[in-house]
C-alpha positions in Angstrom: 0.0 0.2 0.0 1.5 3.1 -1.1 1.8 5.8 1.9 0.3 9.3 0.9 1.6 12.7 2.2 -0.6 14.6 5.1 -2.4 17.9 4.4 -0.9 20.5 6.5 -4.5 20.5 8.0 -4.2 17.3 8.8 -1.0 17.2 10.5 -2.3 20.3 12.5 -4.6 17.6 13.9 -2.6 15.2 14.7 -0.9 17.5 16.7 -3.4 19.0 18.9 -4.5 15.5 19.4 -1.2 14.5 20.8 -1.9 15.7 24.5 -4.9 13.4 24.7 -3.0 10.9 22.8 -0.5 10.8 26.2 -2.9 11.5 28.5 -4.5 8.0 27.4 -0.9 6.4 27.7 -0.8 7.7 31.2 -3.9 6.6 31.9 -3.3 3.0 30.6 0.2 2.7 32.8 -1.6 3.9 35.6 -4.5 1.1 35.5 -1.7 -1.5 34.3 0.3 -0.6 37.9 -3.2 -0.7 39.9 -4.1 -4.2 38.3 -0.9 -5.3 39.0 -0.8 -4.1 43.1 -4.5 -5.4 43.2 -3.4 -8.9 42.1 -0.3 -8.9 44.3 -2.2 -7.7 47.4 -5.6 -10.2 47.0 -4.9 -13.8 45.6 -6.9 -14.9 43.0 -8.7 -18.4 43.0 -8.3 -20.9 40.5 -10.8 -23.9 40.0 -9.2 -25.5 42.4 -10.1 -23.8 45.4 -6.9 -22.7 46.4 -5.4 -19.3 47.1 -2.8 -18.2 44.4 -0.5 -15.8 43.6 -0.4 -13.4 41.0 1.8 -15.3 37.7 4.8 -13.1 39.0 7.0 -15.3 41.0 8.4 -13.8 43.9 8.8 -10.7 45.5 12.0 -9.3 43.4 9.8 -10.0 40.0 6.9 -8.2 41.3 9.5 -5.0 42.5 10.9 -5.6 39.2 8.0 -4.8 37.6 6.4 -2.1 39.4 9.9 -0.3 39.2 9.4 -0.4 35.2 6.3 0.6 35.3 6.5 3.4 37.5 9.8 4.7 35.6 7.7 4.1 32.2 4.8 6.4 33.6 7.0 9.1 35.2 8.6 9.4 31.0 4.9 9.3 29.7 3.3 11.9 32.5 6.5 14.4 31.6 5.7 13.5 27.5 2.0 14.7 28.1 2.5 17.6 29.8 5.0 18.8 27.1 2.0 17.7 24.7 -0.1 19.8 27.1 2.4 23.1 26.7 2.7 22.7 23.4 -0.7 22.5 22.3 -1.9 24.7 25.0 1.0 27.8 24.0 -0.2 27.4 19.9 -4.0 27.6 21.0 -3.5 30.4 23.4 -1.3 32.0 20.6 -4.5 32.2 18.3 -6.3 35.9 18.0 -10.2 34.6 17.5 -11.7 34.1 21.3 -14.2 31.5 19.6 -11.4 29.5 17.8 -9.4 29.3 21.0 -12.5 28.5 22.8 -13.6 25.6 20.4 -10.0 24.0 20.2 -9.3 23.9 24.2 -12.6 22.5 24.6 -11.9 19.6 21.5 -8.1 19.4 22.1 -7.4 19.5 25.9 -10.6 18.9 28.2 -11.8 16.1 25.2 -15.1 17.2 24.9 -17.5 15.8 22.3 -18.7 18.2 19.5 -22.2 18.1 20.9 -21.1 19.2 24.5 -19.2 21.7 23.0 -21.9 23.7 20.6 -24.3 23.6 24.0 -21.3 24.8 26.2 -20.8 27.6 23.2 -24.4 28.2 22.2 -23.8 27.4 18.4 -25.5 24.6 16.2 -23.8 21.6 15.7 -22.7 22.6 12.2 -21.6 26.2 12.9 -18.8 24.3 15.4 -17.8 22.5 12.5 -17.0 26.2 10.7 -15.1 27.4 13.8 -13.0 24.6 13.7 -12.5 24.4 9.9 -11.0 28.3 10.8 -9.4 27.3 13.7 -7.3 24.9 12.1 -6.7 27.2 9.0 -5.4 29.7 11.5 -3.4 27.9 14.0 0.3 28.2 13.7 2.2 25.0 14.8 4.9 25.5 17.0 
């Protein structure tokens, strides 16, 4: 399959989505860490009726896995923070307040179009017109 180049507007949308993508990556790791800790604390019951621990053979395996996930989590949190700052700075550099507000709701808060339309008092269709104009006016840093 032949790869096509992204248009400028597609690149801008990818840039704007970077914060929410990075935020979701942090959430996934936090969930993995919570599950790992919960499995270590409360043993599971297998069909034989006897309590069993996790698939980790001993405490050192568990500690190593927790350490690995915590390090990964720190890196992802830092990346999320960097993404937030870049996207927020690009949005705040825009002149039109309605465009800034819409992009903030959509790409920093992760709101759905319908929620944004209600919050801003515009029709769904008008939201998309403002969005198209905002994407065209956005300057990526």
